[in-house]
C-alpha positions, -999 to +999 in steps of 0.1 A: -898+350-470-865+354-451-841+325-453-817+318-425-790+291-417-756+285-403-736+266-430-726+229-429-747+206-408-716+185-399-702+193-365-665+203-365-640+183-345-634+198-310-601+217-306-578+212-276-576+249-268-614+253-263-621+223-240-634+246-213-658+263-236-670+229-250-678+216-215-696+248-206-718+245-237-726+209-231-739+216-196-760+244-210-776+222-237-782+194-213-802+216-189-839+208-187-847+244-197-837+235-233-863+210-245-859+222-282-830+231-304-844+266-308-845+272-271-811+255-266-797+279-292-811+309-274-797+297-240-763+290-255-760+324-271-771+341-238-749+320-214-718+317-236-718+349-256-741+372-236-762+378-268-799+379-271-822+388-300-832+420-282-797+427-268-766+423-290-739+445-304-751+439-340-787+452-335-800+419-350-834+409-336-832+375-352-796+367-342-804+333-325-826+320-353-813+294-377-804+304-412-817+280-438-803+280-473-834+269-491-820+271-527-790+249-517-813+224-500-835+223-530-806+215-553-793+188-529-828+173-527-832+173-565-798+155-567-808+130-540-781+143-517-801+162-491-800+147-456-820+165-429-803+168-395-818+157-362-818+174-329-785+160-317-767+170-349-781+205-346-768+208-311-734+194-321-733+220-349-741+248-324-715+235-300-689+235-328-697+271-338-695+283-302-661+266-298-649+284-329-661+317-315-644+311-282-612+302-300-613+333-321-619+354-289-590+336-272-567+343-301-578+379-302-571+383-265-537+367-269-529+391-297-540+420-276-517+409-248-488+405-272-495+440-287-495+455-252-463+437-243-447+449-276-458+485-269-443+483-234-410+469-247-409+496-274-416+523-248-389+509-225-365+508-255-373+544-264-367+555-228-334+537-226-323+552-260-333+587-249-314+582-216-284+570-235-285+601-258-289+624-228-260+607-210-239+611-242-249+648-244-239+653-207-206+636-212-198+657-243-208+689-225-186+680-195-157+671-218-161+704-236-160+724-204-130+704-190-110+708-223-119+745-223-107+749-187-074+731-196-069+753-226-075+784-206-049+772-181-023+768-208-032+802-223-026+818-189+007+801-186+019+813-220+008+848-212+026+848-179-005+853-157-008+818-144-024+808-112-008+784-087-027+754-101-017+764-136+020+760-126+011+724-114-004+717-148+027+732-164+050+710-143+031+678-152+032+688-189+070+693-187+073+660-170+054+645-199+079+660-224+062+693-234+082+725-238+074+761-230+090+794-238+093+800-201+103+768-183+099+783-149+082+759-124+072+760-087+100+767-063+084+747-036+066+713-035+030+717-047+014+708-013+032+739+003+011+762-019-017+761+006+004+771+036+004+808+031-030+814+015-063+827+030-096+810+030-110+826-002-078+818-021-078+782-008-114+777-019-106+790-054-076+766-055-099+738-044-122+745-073-093+745-098-080+712-084-114+695-087-116+707-123-081+694-131-090+661-114-118+656-139-099+669-169-065+653-164-069+615-169-031+609-169-023+621-134-053+613-111-031+603-081-014+637-081-047+657-082-063+635-056-033+642-033-036+679-040-073+678-034-067+662+000-041+688+010-061+717-002-093+705+015-073+703+048-061+739+042-097+750+037-109+732+068-080+747+088-088+783+076-125+777+085-116+765+120-094+796+125-122+818+113-145+804+139-119+808+167-107+772+170-073+757+165-061+758+129-045+724+127-074+705+143-088+695+176-064+679+201-032+691+183-011+716+202+000+746+181+036+741+191+039+707+174+023+716+141+056+724+125+072+692+139+043+672+123+048+689+090+086+683+091+082+647+101+057+639+073+074+659+046+106+640+050+090+607+043+088+589+010+054+576-004+061+540+007+072+552+042+040+573+045+019+543+035+036+521+061+029+548+088-007+549+077-011+512+082+007+513+115-015+542+128-047+525+116-037+493+135-029+513+166-063+530+165-081+498+160-064+481+189-067+511+213-054+506+248-035+526+275-005+530+253-023+554+229-011+590+233 
């Protein structure tokens, strides 16, 4: 005949991590619906694990039946060591096995959470690494284009077909100690380059300035000032094209030259002082404002 059992008859000591499962099992066993160990076992399997003889993931129709190791019991009985278990011991043994199962499930769930967390961290790391690689690639590509543009500027200078902004690059290079076959430089201050150019030429110069601002890390203040002056020239040409005053709203054409003469005669520190004074006057307002 078939022999069934569940191992040792001694009940394992309860573990702290499965107290909830233990109390749930005790309530199930103590219910009046479990007058025998066999029925108690069936109820425990159904309530705690959701397993029944006719419905379990193992396809075992005798899942809730007790396995009895007959040969072992016979040897123990022959040696005078066999001790039959009573109802309370059997229930304790079932409780212990259920606690072990719950603990195994808990550890499995914890490992699954840890695995998902590890996968998430790995995915985030991969995304960050890919973003770093992409940013490095973009930086290298920008650096290549900027260096190429600077090289083209120097080539145009050596071949005598330089653009106005190329001459600015040349002047800065000479100031840094470089020498050229032709040491010719601009005859006028750089900001005056924009005074006699049309809209299209001013826009082309603006693009050159923006490129040099990115490429030349040694003279950012110069290129920022040139960018401001050129942008003002572009805005002025656009206003003239639309029929408005070239210098800006509220400025009479007759005083434009006076404004240029006033500002061009000032040093950088004097211009900065004027800027602070003008901002203070605008902030205060009042009838004295002209």
